[in-house]
N, C-alpha and C positions, 0 to 999 in steps of 0.2 A: 950675860952674866957680869961681864966687866962693867957694863953700864949701870947695873944695879948697884955694884960695889961702890962706884963713883958717886952715885946718888946718896948711898948711906954716908959716905964721907962728907958730902956737902951738908946733909941734915945734921950731922954731929957738929960740924963747924957752926952752922947757923943756931944751933941750940945754945952755944957758947955766946954768940951775939946777943941772944935774947936775955941770957943772965946778965948781960952788961947794959941792958935797958933798950935794946934796938928791937925793931919789928921787922919781920922777914915775910914778904909775899912771894908765892910760887906761882909759876904758870899752871895750866890745867894738868892734873895728875891723873894717870890711868889707876885702876883699882889695885894693882900691885904695888905701884909707887905710893899710893895713898895708905896701903897697909903697912908699908915700911915706916912712912913718916909717922903714922899714928902710934905704932908700937914703940918707936924710939922716943917720942914725945911722952908717951905714958910712963916709960921706964925712967925717964929723967924729970918727971913731974913738971913738964912744960905744957902750957895751955895753947891749944890750936884751935882755929875756927875754919870752916869750909863753906864755900858756896859756888854754885855753878851756873847761875843764872836762870835756872829753872826749878820748879818743885821736883824733888826726887831726882836730882842731877846724877848721872853716872860719873862724868868727869868734873872735877871741882878745882878751883884755886883754893890754896891753903894759906892762912896767915898764922904765923907763930908770934904771940904777943902777950905782954904782961897786962895789957889794957883791953877794955871792951871795944869791939869793932861792930859795924853795921854793914849792910850789903854794899854800900857805896865805896867802902875800903878796898873791895876786891877788884875794883877797876874792870868791870865786865860790861860788854855791849851785847845786847840781844837783838837779832834781826829776824824779820819774816821775809821769805823769798817769794816775791809776787811774780807770777808767770801765768801764761794762758794754759789752764789745766784741761781744757777741751781738746787741744791739739798736741800737747807734749806730755810726756811721762818722765819725770825726774825721780830717781831712786837715791838712797843714801850714798851709794858708791859714786854716783855722778856728782854730787855735792862735794864729798871729800876729795875725789880725784881732781875736780876742777880747782878747789882750794889749794891743794898741794901743787898744782901746776903753776900757781902764781908765785911759787918759790917761798912761801912761808912755812914755818915749822909746825908740825902737828900739835905740839904742846901749847901753841897760841889759839887753838880751836877747842871748844868744849863740846857738848853734846849736839848732834844733828838730829832733830826730831821730825818725823813725818806722821801726821795723825790720819785718821780714817777718811777725812775729807780731802787728803792730798796736800794739805797746807804744810809748808816747810818753814822750820825755825832753826836757828843755830846761835851759839854764843861764841864770842871771841874776846880776847883781851882788848882793852881800850886802846893799847898802843898801836894795834893795826886796824882799827875800825875805819878811820878815814881812808886808808889805802884800799880796803875792801870795797867801800862805797864806790871808789873811783875806778877800780880795776876789774871788779866782778861784774861782767856784763852779759855772758852767755853760760848756760849749763845744759849740756847734752843737746846742743843746737838751739835751745829755746832762749829768747831774749827775756832777761830777768831784771828786776829792780829790787834793791835791798831797802826794806822799810824798818827803821829802828823802832822797837816797841818798848814801852815801859810798864807792861802789865805782865803778871807771872803766867807762865804756861807750865802744865805739868808733865813730865816725862813719864808716860804710862808704860810700865814694864810688860812685855809679852814673852811668853815662853812656848817652846815647842816640846811636846812629850814624845819620849822615845823609850823603847824597851831594848835592853841589850842582854846578851847571854855570854857568860864568861865562866872560867874554871874556879875563880876564887874572887874574893872581895878585895884583892890587892890593888893599890892605887894605880899601878902601871897598867894592869889589865882593864881596869874601868875606863881609863882615859883612852886606851886603845880602841875599845868598843864604842865609845861615845863619838870619837872623831875619825873613826875608820882609818886609823894609822897603825903601822906595825908595832909590836910589843917592844921591839929594840928602840924604836924612835920615842916611844912614851917614856921608856926607861932613861934614855939620854936626856930628855927634857926635865925629868925629875932630879936627876943627880947634878943638872946644870943649874939648879935653883930657879927654874921657870914655872914651877907649880906651887900654888898656894892652897891650903886647906883651911877653910874658916878664917880666911885672910891672914894666915900665918904660913911662911915658907916652909915647905915640907919636901925634904930630900931623901925621904926614906921610901924606897920603892916597895918595901914589904908592908907599908902601912895599910891597915884594913879599913875601908871606909864604912861609915855608919849612916843610918837614915838621917836626913836633913843636913848632911855635910855639904858645904858649899865649896866647889872646887874651881879655881881660877887657873887656866893654862894660858900663859903669855903667848900672844899672837894668835891664839885660837878662840878663846872666849871663856864663858863661865856656865856651869851647870850645877844643879842641886840633885842630890840623891834623894828622890822622894819616897821610894819604897823598895826594900829588899824583899821580893816576892817569894823567893824560895827555890827549891831544886826542881828541875824539870825531870821527866821520866829517863832521860839519858843522863842525868847526873850533873847537868850544867845548872849554873845559878842564873836565875831570871831577875833582872834589876830594872826598875823604872827610873828614869831621870827626866828633869825638866831643863832644857837647854835655852839659855837666854838668847833671845833673837836680836 
């Protein structure tokens, strides 16, 4: 919560800089941070641009500017991880864990994409690109090589369908059912400002969700309420959600 409060303060300070003619470039933002930035910019009539190195990026760098920008202004490097796919298996968690073990910050890394052919790509800030080429040698015991690429890759979004049963459409109950956590924990997360509904912070535990609501739970992920199916014979509510993988 304190981290997000400080982030809001920084954006407000940066908005003042933009009014003075400056341009501001951010590191990669997660969806919650991006929602905060976009909301504050819209309220203050400040133009923002975003790019994450991929088509349909989840994590993007943002630029606040009074001038037009292109992709080169975002200072992003995109790499393909070459490795022997026949003998080794590398998953998302292996890539992220190895990167973090190098002592870099999460905000300097964008999306990590593994396609159906097990080809792996990720984006980083230009500032750490040379360091990564020199230091990233192995992932999950596999010898790897980083190949800079200059063509665009699409981040294909995948979802897992899940049905949950709850006593009401209240936000805390829905989150509890989706992530298999206690009702008290989901309650605490909501009142702590860690939950966003349709990209807007929602601290109301009594909020009733609707079909097509997009709910982002910080540190857990994002899901969409795809269908409010109705009551079961026992009086429980049956709800279908799509959980972002």
